[in-house]
Residue, then its C-alpha position, 0 to 999 in steps of 0.5 A: m637505576g632505570s625502569q626495569k622492563l619485564n618483557d613478560g607479555w607472553f607469560r601474562f597472556i598464558g599465565i593469568p588464564l591458566i592460574a585462574l583456571m586452576g583457582n576455579v577448579i580448586f575453589y568451585n563448588r566448595n559451598v558446604g550447602g552443595s550448590e553455587r549461585f553462579g555457573f562455572g563460566t561466570i566464576y571463571l571470569l571472576s577468577m580471571a579478574e581476581t588473578m589479574i589484580i593479584w598478578e599485576a600488584n605482585r608484578v609492581v613489587i617485582k619491578y620495584y625491587r629489581k629497580w633498586f637491586p638489579s645486579l647478580s651480586q644483589t640477588k639475595k637482597r632482591l629475593i628476600r624483599i620480593a618474597v616479603g613484598c609479594f607475601i604482604v601484597t597477596l595477603v592484603i588483596r586476598t583478605l580484602n577480596i574474601y571480606f568483600y564476599d562475606a560482607t556482601l554475601f556475594w556467593g550467598y554464604r559466608f566463608p568459614l575460617e578454614a576457607y579463609l586460610h585455604s584461600l590465602f594458602v593457595a594464593i600465596l603458593l601460586v604467587t610464590i611459583i609465579a615470582g619464582i619463574y620471574e626471578g629464574i628467568y631474570y637471573y638467567t638473563q642477567w647471568q648471560k648478560t654478565a658472561v657476555e660483558a665479562e668477555i668484552l671486558k677481557k678484550e677491553n682490559l687487554q687494550t686498557k693495559l696496552d694504553s696504560l703501558k703507553t701512558q706509563i712510559n710517557p716519552h714526553f715525561l721522559f724528555n722533560s725529565l732529562g731536560v731538567l736533569s741536564s740543566l741541574i747537572e751543571e748548576e746544582p749537582a747535589k740536586a741533580q743526584r736527588f732528582v736521578s734517585d727520584m726519577s729511578s724510584v718513579y720509573r721502577y714503580l711505573l714498570q712494576a705497576s703493570e704486574n698488579s691491577l690493585t694497590t693500597l692507597q698508602n702505596e699510591l700516596d708514597f709514589i705520588k710524594v716521590y713523583n711530586q718531588m720531581l714535579q717540584t724540581r721542574f715547576g718550583e712554586g708553580l705547583q702545590i699538591n696537598i694531601n688530606i687522607d683519613e688514616p683508616l682508608l690508607l689500607y683501602q685499594l684502588p687501581v694502580l697508577t690511578l693517582q699518577v694519571l690524575v695528577e699528570n692530567a692536571v699538570k698537562h691541561n693547566a697553566i703552571l705559574a709561580g705567581k698563580p700556582l696550580q693547586i692539586e688537592i688529594c683528599t678522602n670524602d664520606g663513603n670511602w671516596l677519594s677525590v683529586k681536585n685542581n683549580f682550573q687555569k686554562k693554558t694559552s695554547p690548549v693541549v689536544s686530549h682524547n681523555l685516554g687517562l680518564k677512560n683507562i681509569a673508568a675501564k678498570y673500575k668497570l672491569l672490577n665491577q665497582p661504581g664508576i668514577v665521577i667527574e665534575q668540571t666548572i669554570e673554577y675547578f676540575k675534580v675526579s672522584i673515585p671509590l676506594i675498594k675495601 
């Protein structure tokens, strides 16, 4: 949430003198006694000062709520808070302003209750119009920006799907799997048969995954359990995957193949030893987040990586207009946290 620059110099340059002039015309010579202490020009300058104070104070309110509720999906929340905030700020400033005039007899007379109410009503009405123009311009520019980003993301999504497909039918994974299968056929035929069954299930899921953008956490975990059986056949006690998921979150969704990419990423970049196993923990956290964490065990020959898997996941979350993924890396562990979609 960065600072929300309004880029409204032209609007203030024209708007403040114009609103001051309108206020001056409305309120000039409203003294029931029939005359004003100051001339039209002097009162106009005072009106300019009052308008500027109210304008700038409400501008701060608009900037504040744009900072906390910037997106189009938060328009209703932003509008309600801006409306309430501007109403309160205008009410306070205008009331203090009139109270000062009364206390000092600045105009040579006191304001009756009717004048108080009339002044507050006009000020709030003008502020409502100004805030409405601010929000109208902001909404239009955000809508335009979103439309452009959506078009860009469509193109990126096509590339992401292509990259994802390349990852799914990973030739290295296929080669390694066939190597494991070859050794099992002669030594452990029964185990080889189970391996073929698991391999068939894994590739069926991989091929079907391109048809859907989202799947449930339950489906992903079911797939990971089968995928883990294949990895266990290959790595034995050198790999341990622990799953700790809050049951109510099993029906939440996430981009398909996300867990496979994260597990494969851990296996690819870490040393896997029977005496020092690679431990991968899949768990849910507060706020409906899912984390995949592994202990960091540097390989003697590091694997060259362009982080395509993580980039693909991040691109999918961006496309779905969801919070971004969070990556944590220390000398002891590597952790990726992703939001689950209700």
